[in-house]
N, C-alpha and C positions, 0 to 999 in steps of 0.2 A: 504494500500500500504506500502511495506517495505521501510524504509528510504534508500536512496542511500548511498553506502559505501563511506567512506572518503578516498581519495587517496592523497598521498604526492607528491610533485614535483619530488622527486627521483624515485618514482614508475612510474610516467608518463614518465620520461626520460628513465628509463630502458626499458619500453615497446616500446618507439619510437626507441631506439637503437637496440632492437631486430628486429624491422621491417627493419631498415636500413641495418643491418648486413645480413639479409636474402634476401632482395629484392632490395637493393641498395637505393640510395638517391631518385631516381624517384618513389620508392614505398611508400615513406613516405606520409601519408595523415591522416586526422582526422579519417576517417572511418577505416583505417588499424590499427591505434593505439587503437581505441576504441575496435576493435575486439580482439586485443592482450590482452587488459585488461578485456575482457568479459563484456563490458558495451555498451550501445547504443552511437551512435555518438553524439546525443543531450546531453547525460549525460557528455560526455567529454568536451563539451563547458561550463560546469559549472566550469571547472578548468582552461582552457586556452581559449584565444580569437580566436586563429587561428593557422595554421601550423607554422607561424613564431615564435610564443611563444614556441611551442614544440621544434623547432630547437634550440632555445637559451638554453632550458633546457638540451638538449642532449649535446651540446657543453660544457656546464659547467660540466655535469656529467663526461665526458671523460677527459677533461683537468684539472679537479680538482685534478687529480693525478700527475700533473706536480710539481716537486720540484722547488719552486721559491726562496729558500734560497740563499743569495748572496754567490758565490764561495769564497774560501779563497783568500787573497791578493796574487797577482802574475802578470805575464805578461798578457796584455790585451787579446791576442789571446787565451791563456789557459782558461781564465775566460769566454770569450764569447763562446768558444767551449763547455765548461761544460754546460752552459745554453742551448745552441742550441741542444746538444745531448739529454739533458733531455726532451726537447719538442718533438724531433723526436721520441724518444723511446716510449713516451706516445701516440703520435698521430698515430704511425704506427700500433697500435693495432686495429684501426678502420679507415682505409684509406678512405672509402667512405664518411666519415663525413667531411673530410678536407675542401671542398669548403665552408662549412658553417662557418669556422673559420673567414674568412674575413668579412662576412656579420654580424656576431654577436660578433665580438671581443670586442666591446664597452659594451656589455651586460653580458660578462662573467667575474666575479671577478677573476677567475684563470688566464685568459689571461691577464687581466689588471695587476695582481701582477707580472706575468712573464715579461711583458713589462716594468713595473716600475723598477724591479731589473736590467734588461738589460740596461735601460737608466742610472741607477745609476752607473753601471760599466763603461759605456762609458763616463759619466761625470767625474768620478774619473780619467779616462785616459786622460782627457783634450780635448775631442772632443767638438766642438761648437754645438749650438742648431740645426742648419740645418744638420750638419753631423750626429748628433744623430738620427734625424728623418729618414734620408735616410738609415742609418745603421739598425735601427729597422725594417723598412719595407722590406729592402733587405733580412735580415736574416729570417724574418717570411715568406716571399715569397719563399726563398730558401728551407726552411724546408718543407713547404706544397708542393711545386713543386717536390722536390726530393722524398718524400714519395709517391706521386701519380705516379711519373715516375717509381719507383721501383715496384709498384703493378700493374700498368696499361700498362707499356711499358718496362718491365724488359729486361736487356741486354741478358738474357738467353732465351727470348721468341721468338715467331715465327717472329716478326717484324725484329729482328736483322738478323735472318737467311735469310729472304727475301731480305734484303738490301745486304747481303753478296753475294747473287746470281745475283745481278744486273750486267749489262755489265761493266766490269772494264774500258773499254776505255771511256765510257760516265761518269762514277762516280768513278774515281780512288781513291779519298780520302775516300768517304763513304764506298766503298767495303773493302778497307784496314782496316778502323776502325772497321767495323762490324766483319771482320774475326779475329781480335785480341781481340774483346770485351768479348769473352767467359771466359777468365781468370780473369775478373774484377768482384769481389764480390760486393754486394750492400754496404757493409760497406766501402770498399776501394773507391767506387765511391762517396759515401756521404762525407767521410772525405777528399777526394781529392778535390772535388768541394768546400767544406767549407774552406779548406786551401787557395785555390785561392782567394776566396772572402775576407778572413781575411788578406791576404797579401796586398790587395788593401786598406783595412781599416787601417792597420798599416802604410802604406805608406803615 
């Protein structure tokens, strides 16, 4: 019998990411990843215990590209914006993966480094322990939610058009908003929402 070929964690993660990109998060399974690698499902269990371990590997593969270097000294809003945009730009390449970020944030060195840098920036700005925790979780939730919304419920999509066609007498504010939403780009939407969030942080 030939010896089973040795696979690295990165190779496992690349295969799992290929499955997610092609079939969505629901398509991720031990069997699907094994097929992607050209090995048996039982052989894959030699490397990982279960799907959860695969998920953690994929999260780290994607988010290892996030730059966690502390931004230069400056206003708090500018520094936090820099870190938040870095995370968004990296995560947006694989939006289907984003729900796993919450589940595996404690297992990803890259997510931990990003969080550590953000907390350092918030500490230097004088925020207290509870404020820092709230700000960290709010910003992480905003990035994940904004990227998912951009890809799953874009303002340029059919959902906005359907809302614009609702009876204006029953939904005057929604229809007005939907009819004006076409000119709002994803970047303007993201930065506008982030500015509102950071205004509260600065206050």
